[in-house]
C-alpha positions as CSV (number, residue, x, y, z in Angstrom):
1,M,-42.0,-11.4,-31.9
2,A,-40.2,-8.4,-30.4
3,L,-39.9,-10.2,-27.0
4,M,-38.5,-13.3,-28.7
5,L,-35.9,-11.2,-30.5
6,Q,-34.9,-9.5,-27.3
7,R,-34.4,-12.9,-25.6
8,L,-32.3,-14.2,-28.4
9,R,-30.1,-11.1,-28.4
10,T,-29.6,-11.5,-24.6
11,T,-28.7,-15.2,-25.1
12,I,-26.2,-14.3,-27.8
13,A,-24.6,-11.6,-25.7
14,S,-24.3,-14.0,-22.8
15,L,-22.6,-16.6,-24.9
16,A,-20.3,-14.0,-26.4
17,L,-19.3,-12.9,-22.9
18,L,-18.6,-16.4,-21.8
19,L,-16.6,-17.2,-24.9
20,G,-14.6,-14.0,-24.4
21,V,-13.8,-14.9,-20.8
22,G,-12.9,-18.4,-21.8
23,A,-10.6,-17.2,-24.6
24,V,-8.8,-14.8,-22.3
25,A,-8.5,-17.3,-19.5
26,M,-7.0,-19.9,-21.8
27,A,-4.3,-17.6,-23.2
28,P,-0.7,-18.6,-22.4
29,T,0.1,-17.0,-19.0
30,P,2.7,-17.5,-16.3
31,A,2.0,-20.0,-13.5
32,F,4.1,-21.0,-10.5
33,G,3.8,-24.6,-11.5
34,D,2.5,-25.9,-8.1
35,A,-0.9,-26.6,-6.6
36,M,-2.4,-24.7,-3.7
37,P,0.1,-24.6,-0.8
38,S,-0.4,-27.6,1.3
39,A,-0.3,-25.5,4.5
40,A,-3.3,-23.5,3.4
41,E,-5.9,-23.8,6.2
42,E,-9.2,-22.6,7.3
43,A,-8.2,-20.0,9.9
44,F,-11.7,-19.1,11.3
45,T,-15.3,-18.6,10.5
46,F,-17.3,-15.4,10.8
47,Q,-19.5,-15.9,13.9
48,D,-21.6,-12.8,13.5
49,P,-24.8,-13.5,11.4
50,D,-24.7,-9.8,10.4
51,I,-21.6,-10.5,8.4
52,R,-23.3,-12.2,5.4
53,E,-21.6,-10.7,2.4
54,S,-17.9,-10.2,3.4
55,S,-16.6,-8.3,0.3
56,G,-13.4,-6.7,1.7
57,L,-10.8,-7.8,4.2
58,V,-7.8,-6.1,5.8
59,A,-5.5,-6.8,8.7
60,S,-5.4,-4.3,11.5
61,Q,-2.3,-2.2,12.0
62,R,-3.0,-1.4,15.6
63,H,-4.3,-4.8,17.0
64,E,-2.7,-8.2,16.7
65,D,-4.7,-10.9,14.9
66,V,-7.6,-8.5,14.2
67,Y,-9.2,-8.1,10.8
68,Y,-11.7,-5.6,9.4
69,T,-14.5,-6.6,7.0
70,H,-17.7,-5.2,5.7
71,N,-20.8,-6.3,3.7
72,D,-21.4,-5.7,0.1
73,S,-24.5,-3.8,-0.8
74,G,-28.3,-3.9,-0.8
75,P,-31.2,-2.1,0.8
76,A,-30.7,-3.9,4.2
77,M,-27.0,-3.1,4.4
78,T,-25.7,-0.5,6.8
79,P,-22.5,1.5,6.6
80,D,-20.7,-0.7,9.2
81,V,-17.2,-2.1,9.4
82,Y,-16.7,-5.1,11.6
83,A,-13.5,-5.8,13.6
84,V,-13.1,-9.6,14.1
85,D,-10.5,-11.6,16.0
86,S,-8.6,-14.8,15.1
87,E,-11.6,-16.9,16.3
88,G,-14.0,-15.1,14.0
89,E,-15.8,-13.3,16.9
90,T,-16.9,-9.7,16.3
91,L,-15.0,-7.4,18.7
92,A,-16.5,-4.1,17.5
93,V,-19.0,-2.7,14.9
94,L,-17.8,0.7,13.5
95,R,-20.7,2.7,12.1
96,V,-19.2,5.0,9.5
97,T,-20.8,8.5,9.4
98,G,-20.0,11.8,7.7
99,A,-20.9,13.8,4.7
100,G,-21.7,11.7,1.6
101,V,-21.3,8.4,3.4
102,E,-23.7,5.6,2.2
103,A,-23.6,1.9,1.8
104,R,-24.1,2.0,-2.0
105,D,-21.8,-0.8,-3.1
106,W,-18.9,-1.4,-0.7
107,E,-16.4,-3.7,-2.2
108,S,-13.0,-3.3,-0.6
109,V,-11.2,-2.0,2.5
110,A,-7.5,-1.0,3.0
111,I,-5.3,0.7,5.6
112,R,-2.8,3.5,5.1
113,E,-1.0,6.1,7.1
114,G,-3.3,9.0,8.1
115,E,-2.4,12.7,8.2
116,D,-1.5,12.3,11.9
117,G,0.9,9.5,11.1
118,E,-1.5,6.9,12.6
119,P,-3.2,4.1,10.7
120,A,-6.4,5.1,8.9
121,I,-9.0,2.7,7.4
122,L,-10.2,3.3,3.8
123,V,-13.5,1.8,2.7
124,G,-14.0,1.5,-1.0
125,D,-17.5,2.3,-2.2
126,I,-16.2,1.3,-5.7
127,G,-18.7,-1.3,-6.9
128,D,-21.0,-0.6,-9.8
129,N,-23.6,-3.3,-10.7
130,F,-24.6,-1.3,-13.7
131,A,-21.3,-1.8,-15.4
132,G,-19.9,1.7,-15.1
133,A,-23.1,3.7,-14.9
134,W,-22.1,5.7,-11.8
135,P,-20.4,8.9,-12.7
136,N,-18.1,8.6,-9.8
137,V,-17.1,6.3,-6.8
138,R,-16.2,7.1,-3.3
139,I,-13.6,6.3,-0.7
140,Y,-14.4,6.8,3.0
141,E,-11.4,7.3,5.4
142,F,-11.4,7.3,9.2
143,P,-8.7,6.7,11.9
144,E,-8.3,3.1,13.0
145,P,-9.7,3.1,16.6
146,S,-7.3,2.3,19.4
147,D,-10.2,1.1,21.4
148,L,-12.2,-1.7,19.8
149,S,-15.8,-1.2,20.9
150,D,-19.0,-0.5,19.1
151,Q,-18.9,3.2,18.1
152,E,-19.6,5.8,15.4
153,V,-16.6,6.9,13.4
154,Q,-16.4,10.2,11.4
155,A,-15.1,9.7,7.9
156,T,-13.7,11.9,5.3
157,T,-15.3,11.3,1.9
158,Y,-13.2,11.3,-1.3
159,T,-14.9,11.3,-4.7
160,L,-13.1,9.7,-7.6
161,S,-13.8,9.1,-11.3
162,Y,-12.0,7.1,-14.0
163,E,-10.1,9.0,-16.7
164,D,-11.5,6.6,-19.3
165,G,-15.1,6.2,-18.2
166,G,-17.0,4.4,-15.4
167,R,-15.9,1.0,-14.2
168,D,-17.1,-1.7,-11.8
169,A,-14.4,-2.4,-9.3
170,E,-13.9,-4.7,-6.3
171,G,-10.2,-4.5,-5.4
172,M,-8.0,-1.8,-4.0
173,F,-4.7,-1.5,-2.1
174,V,-2.3,1.2,-0.8
175,D,1.4,1.3,-1.5
176,P,3.0,1.7,1.9
177,R,6.1,3.3,0.4
178,D,4.2,6.5,-0.8
179,N,0.7,6.0,0.6
180,R,-0.8,6.0,-2.9
181,L,-4.1,4.3,-3.5
182,Y,-4.7,1.9,-6.4
183,V,-8.0,0.4,-7.7
184,A,-8.4,-2.8,-9.8
185,S,-11.5,-2.9,-12.0
186,K,-13.6,-6.0,-12.4
187,E,-13.9,-6.6,-16.1
188,V,-13.1,-9.2,-18.8
189,S,-10.1,-6.9,-19.6
190,G,-9.5,-5.4,-16.2
191,G,-7.4,-2.4,-15.5
192,L,-5.3,-1.1,-12.6
193,Y,-5.8,2.6,-11.8
194,A,-3.8,5.0,-9.7
195,A,-5.4,7.7,-7.5
196,P,-3.6,11.1,-7.3
197,E,-0.6,11.2,-4.9
198,E,-2.7,13.3,-2.6
199,L,-6.5,12.7,-2.3
200,S,-8.6,15.8,-1.9
201,P,-12.0,15.8,-0.2
202,E,-12.9,18.8,-2.4
203,G,-13.9,18.2,-6.0
204,T,-13.2,14.9,-7.9
205,N,-10.0,12.9,-7.9
206,T,-9.1,11.3,-11.2
207,L,-8.1,7.6,-11.4
208,T,-5.4,7.1,-14.0
209,H,-5.0,3.8,-15.9
210,V,-1.5,2.4,-15.2
211,G,-1.7,-1.3,-15.9
212,Q,-3.7,-4.4,-16.4
213,A,-5.7,-6.6,-14.0
214,P,-6.8,-10.2,-14.2
215,V,-10.2,-11.3,-15.6
216,Y,-12.9,-10.3,-13.1
217,A,-10.7,-9.1,-10.2
218,T,-12.6,-9.3,-6.9
219,G,-10.0,-8.2,-4.4
220,A,-6.4,-6.9,-4.0
221,S,-3.7,-6.4,-1.3
222,M,-0.1,-5.2,-1.2
223,A,2.6,-6.8,0.9
224,P,3.6,-4.7,4.0
225,D,7.0,-4.0,2.4
226,G,5.5,-2.9,-0.9
227,Q,7.7,-5.4,-2.9
228,S,4.8,-7.3,-4.3
229,Y,1.0,-7.2,-4.5
230,I,-1.8,-9.7,-5.2
231,I,-5.0,-9.3,-7.2
232,R,-7.5,-12.1,-6.7
233,T,-10.4,-13.4,-8.7
234,Y,-13.0,-16.0,-7.9
235,W,-10.6,-18.7,-9.0
236,N,-7.0,-17.8,-8.1
237,A,-4.7,-14.8,-7.4
238,T,-2.0,-13.1,-9.5
239,V,1.2,-12.1,-7.8
240,Y,3.0,-9.0,-9.1
241,D,6.6,-7.9,-8.5
242,S,6.4,-4.2,-7.6
243,S,10.0,-3.9,-6.2
244,D,10.5,-1.2,-8.9
245,G,7.1,0.4,-8.4
246,V,3.5,-0.2,-9.5
247,P,2.3,-1.6,-11.8
248,G,5.3,-3.9,-11.8
249,T,5.3,-7.3,-13.5
250,A,2.8,-10.1,-13.3
251,M,5.0,-13.0,-12.2
252,G,2.5,-15.9,-11.8
253,T,-0.7,-17.2,-10.3
254,L,-1.3,-18.6,-6.8
255,P,-4.1,-21.2,-6.5
256,L,-6.7,-20.4,-3.8
257,P,-9.0,-22.6,-1.8
258,Q,-12.4,-23.0,-3.3
259,Q,-15.0,-20.5,-2.0
260,D,-18.6,-19.8,-2.7
261,Q,-18.0,-16.2,-3.8
262,G,-14.4,-15.2,-2.9
263,E,-13.8,-11.5,-2.8
264,G,-11.8,-10.4,0.2
265,I,-8.0,-10.7,0.5
266,T,-5.3,-9.2,2.7
267,H,-1.7,-9.8,3.6
268,T,-1.1,-10.7,7.3
269,R,0.8,-8.0,9.2
270,D,4.1,-9.9,8.8
271,G,3.5,-10.6,5.1
272,T,4.0,-14.3,5.4
273,A,0.5,-15.2,4.2
274,V,-2.7,-13.9,2.7
275,M,-6.1,-14.2,4.3
276,I,-9.1,-14.6,2.0
277,S,-12.8,-14.3,2.7
278,S,-16.1,-15.0,0.8
279,E,-19.6,-13.8,0.8
280,G,-22.2,-16.0,2.6
281,E,-23.4,-16.2,6.2
282,H,-20.8,-17.8,8.6
283,S,-18.4,-18.1,5.7
284,P,-14.8,-19.3,6.5
285,V,-11.7,-17.2,6.2
286,W,-8.7,-19.1,4.8
287,R,-5.0,-18.5,5.5
288,V,-2.7,-19.2,2.5
289,P,1.0,-19.0,3.3
290,L,3.3,-17.2,0.9
291,S,6.8,-18.5,0.0
292,E,9.5,-16.1,-1.1
293,R,8.6,-16.7,-4.8
294,H,4.9,-16.1,-4.0
295,G,5.8,-12.6,-2.7
296,G,6.5,-13.6,0.9
297,P,9.3,-11.9,2.9
298,G,12.9,-12.7,2.3
299,G,13.6,-11.4,-1.2
300,E,13.4,-8.2,-3.3
301,S,11.3,-9.7,-6.1
302,V,9.2,-12.7,-7.0
303,E,10.9,-15.1,-9.4
304,P,8.8,-17.5,-11.6
305,D,9.7,-21.1,-12.3
306,E,11.8,-21.8,-15.3
307,S,8.8,-23.7,-16.7
308,D,6.6,-20.6,-16.6
309,T,5.3,-19.4,-19.9
310,E,5.2,-15.9,-21.3
311,A,2.6,-13.4,-19.9
312,D,-0.3,-12.2,-22.1
313,D,0.5,-8.5,-22.2
314,A,-2.7,-7.6,-24.0
315,S,-5.1,-8.9,-21.4
316,G,-3.1,-9.2,-18.2
317,A,-5.0,-12.4,-17.6
318,T,-3.4,-15.4,-15.8
319,E,-4.4,-19.0,-15.1
320,A,-3.4,-21.8,-12.9
321,Q,-2.5,-25.3,-14.2
322,P,-4.5,-26.3,-17.3
323,P,-7.0,-29.1,-17.1
324,P,-6.1,-32.6,-18.4
325,G,-5.8,-32.5,-22.1
326,G,-4.4,-29.0,-22.2
327,S,-4.9,-27.1,-25.4
328,A,-6.4,-30.1,-27.1
329,M,-9.6,-29.5,-25.1
330,R,-9.8,-25.8,-26.1
331,W,-10.6,-26.2,-29.8
332,P,-13.8,-28.3,-29.3
333,I,-15.1,-25.7,-26.8
334,L,-14.3,-22.7,-29.1
335,V,-15.7,-24.5,-32.2
336,A,-18.9,-25.5,-30.3
337,G,-19.4,-22.0,-29.0
338,G,-18.8,-20.4,-32.4
339,T,-21.3,-22.8,-34.0
340,A,-23.9,-21.9,-31.4
341,L,-23.4,-18.2,-31.9
342,F,-23.6,-18.6,-35.7
343,A,-26.9,-20.6,-35.4
344,L,-28.5,-18.1,-33.0
345,G,-27.4,-15.2,-35.3
346,A,-29.0,-17.0,-38.3
347,I,-32.2,-17.5,-36.4
348,V,-32.4,-13.8,-35.5
349,F,-31.7,-12.9,-39.1
350,L,-34.5,-15.1,-40.4
351,L,-37.0,-13.9,-37.8
352,R,-36.3,-10.3,-38.7
353,R,-37.0,-11.1,-42.3
354,A,-40.3,-12.9,-41.4
């Protein structure tokens, strides 16, 4: 009987979560009003079989048409960052070493200006498959190599914790205007968190909540000029106008090509497009061009279409174009889900009285 009750409670919790996600996703939100850019194309495929869970992606600042990626987590994962070219071939494997370095749950990678004024790579060990159980997360920073060859790189470890409790996160970016790091949590009601202006390798750095993030954010990237940034999910990406600073304003959603488990995203060096990656062996990397209104170069801010609807300030969620039938299709889904939850709740109540 106890086992049956536990299974029923698990089912109810799962349905509640799905209904919560659906309700948030169906809330009125801004949209650019167009389909995925027609010029979106498959740029290359990871050729290295060791790249089987690409979870983060960032464009090199030293080398033209070179991108860095890394695997997610697991007992077989090693603390490696892969440099790949525009054909998907691995040019170098960077083994990250240093005090506190481990491949616990790597989820994102970014580049910022190092202390010497040269580019430095940041690896975000910010995932938490236990929904915020880790007391802290880590960022590993090392200079971007000028020579792309297999090598060990010595990293500085920064320990960070959230001001409002543990979070699972998969997206982060750096504002090139002030070199500040931001982390986007992966939740039904996600948040955007700012790291201190100066990260310290001593003690713990506090991540401060500064804004909202879309439902289940899986990656993030800021434009090279800092005027806009993008947070992606498994389904689409939200563009934010940050011309007046972060968090800025959510201006609309950008549809993305379908991927098995899309998590990586980065702006190209010239800011004219974003590159997106997915977990899976030999997974493709897509190039999605950005017009000016999508946050591409050429303007100070991203302007939505006149037909765009109001943003949902409470959740920060966004959606692409609604399915045929629009809001008329939402009520049957919500009613059916509510009925199912009521029925399961009644069963549990009766079983507990039996």
